[in-house]
C-alpha positions as CSV (number, residue, x, y, z in Angstrom):
1,M,22.9,-11.3,1.0
2,E,20.3,-9.1,3.0
3,N,19.7,-6.6,-0.1
4,E,18.7,-9.5,-2.3
5,K,16.2,-10.9,0.4
6,T,14.7,-7.4,0.6
7,I,14.5,-7.0,-3.2
8,R,12.9,-10.3,-3.6
9,E,10.4,-9.6,-0.7
10,V,9.3,-6.3,-2.3
11,N,8.9,-7.8,-5.8
12,E,6.7,-10.6,-4.3
13,L,4.4,-7.9,-2.5
14,I,4.3,-5.9,-5.8
15,A,3.2,-9.2,-7.6
16,K,0.5,-9.6,-5.2
17,I,-0.8,-6.2,-5.2
18,E,-0.5,-5.6,-9.1
19,P,-3.6,-7.9,-10.0
20,E,-5.6,-6.2,-7.2
21,L,-5.4,-2.4,-9.0
22,E,-8.4,-1.2,-10.4
23,K,-9.1,2.1,-12.3
24,N,-9.7,4.9,-9.9
25,C,-8.0,3.2,-7.0
26,E,-5.6,4.7,-4.6
27,I,-2.4,3.2,-2.7
28,G,-0.7,3.9,0.4
29,A,1.0,2.5,3.6
30,R,-0.8,2.6,7.0
31,D,-1.5,0.2,9.9
32,K,-5.0,-1.4,9.4
33,M,-6.5,-0.1,12.8
34,T,-5.9,3.7,12.0
35,L,-6.4,3.4,8.5
36,K,-10.3,2.0,9.3
37,A,-10.6,4.5,11.9
38,L,-9.6,7.4,9.4
39,L,-12.0,5.9,6.8
40,K,-14.8,5.7,9.4
41,N,-14.3,9.3,10.4
42,E,-14.4,10.3,6.8
43,K,-17.6,8.3,6.2
44,S,-16.3,7.0,3.3
45,N,-18.2,3.9,1.3
46,R,-14.8,3.0,-0.3
47,K,-13.7,-0.6,-0.3
48,L,-10.4,-1.4,1.3
49,K,-8.0,-4.3,0.4
50,Y,-5.0,-4.7,2.7
51,F,-1.5,-6.4,2.2
52,P,0.9,-6.9,5.3
53,C,4.3,-5.9,4.7
54,K,7.6,-5.4,6.6
55,R,7.8,-1.6,7.8
56,E,11.0,-1.2,6.1
57,N,9.6,-2.2,2.6
58,S,6.2,-0.3,2.6
59,A,7.7,3.0,1.3
60,S,9.4,1.2,-1.7
61,V,6.4,-0.5,-2.7
62,V,4.2,2.5,-2.6
63,T,6.9,4.6,-4.5
64,H,6.8,1.9,-7.1
65,F,3.2,2.0,-7.9
66,V,3.0,6.1,-7.6
67,K,6.2,6.8,-9.7
68,I,6.3,3.8,-12.0
69,K,2.6,2.8,-12.4
70,G,1.0,6.1,-12.0
71,I,-1.5,5.3,-9.2
72,P,-2.3,8.2,-7.2
73,Q,-1.2,7.8,-3.6
74,S,-3.9,8.1,-0.9
75,R,-3.6,11.1,1.7
76,F,-4.0,8.3,4.4
77,S,-0.5,7.1,3.3
78,T,2.6,7.3,5.6
79,N,6.0,5.9,5.5
80,A,7.3,2.9,7.6
81,Q,3.9,1.3,8.0
82,P,3.2,-2.5,8.6
83,G,0.9,-2.8,5.5
84,I,0.0,-1.6,2.2
85,F,-3.6,-0.7,1.1
86,I,-5.7,0.0,-1.9
87,L,-8.7,2.0,-1.7
88,Y,-11.3,1.4,-4.4
C-alpha cells in the first residue's frame, strides 16, 4: 500500500515538472535556500523553477528525467532533498 502511494506521488510530480521543461535546461534536487545562495555566488542569470517534494522521492524524480528523458543533471543537485529544481 505504501509503495503504491509513493509511486503515485512520484508520477504526479513528474507530470507537474514535464510541461515546464525547455531546451537547454538542467534538473536537480536541492533545498531552495541553499540553491539560491549557490546561484548567487555563481552570479548566474539563469531562471529557476522550484517544485517541493518529499525527500525520499527526490532522487527517483531526478533519475527519471536524467536517464529516461535525457535532461542534464545540474551540478548543484544532491540526493534526499525537499525540492526539485529546473534551471533555464
